[in-house]
C-alpha positions, -999 to 999 in steps of 0.1 A, spaced: -123 666 511 -121 698 531 -109 704 566 -144 697 581 -145 664 561 -111 654 575 -124 660 611 -156 642 604 -139 611 590 -114 610 618 -141 614 644 -161 586 628 -131 563 630 -125 573 667 -161 565 675 -158 531 658 -127 525 679 -143 534 712 -175 514 705 -156 483 692 -131 483 720 -158 486 747 -178 459 729 -147 436 729 -142 442 766 -179 436 774 -181 403 753 -148 391 769 -162 398 804 -194 379 795 -174 349 783 -182 353 745 -147 349 731 -159 348 694 -176 382 696 -148 396 717 -123 386 690 -145 401 663 -149 434 681 -112 434 689 -104 429 652 -126 458 643 -109 480 669 -75 472 654 -89 479 619 -102 513 631 -68 522 645 -53 514 611 -79 537 595 -72 565 620 -35 562 611 -43 562 574 -63 593 576 -35 611 595 -8 600 570 -26 609 539 -40 642 551 -26 673 535 0 691 557 -23 721 563 -50 697 576 -29 679 602 
């Protein structure tokens, strides 16, 4: 994957993080603990994906 693919993938994971974190906060505020936990879990998973992309990227792509 080239440099633009790296940025596209990282951007997609950041978008997933932002949307899932805001969803978790919204569901928590509305009292829906099940969906808040589900969205929170997805947010944690997206952070792991962001870290994986950064670790496995070639040195010139970081």
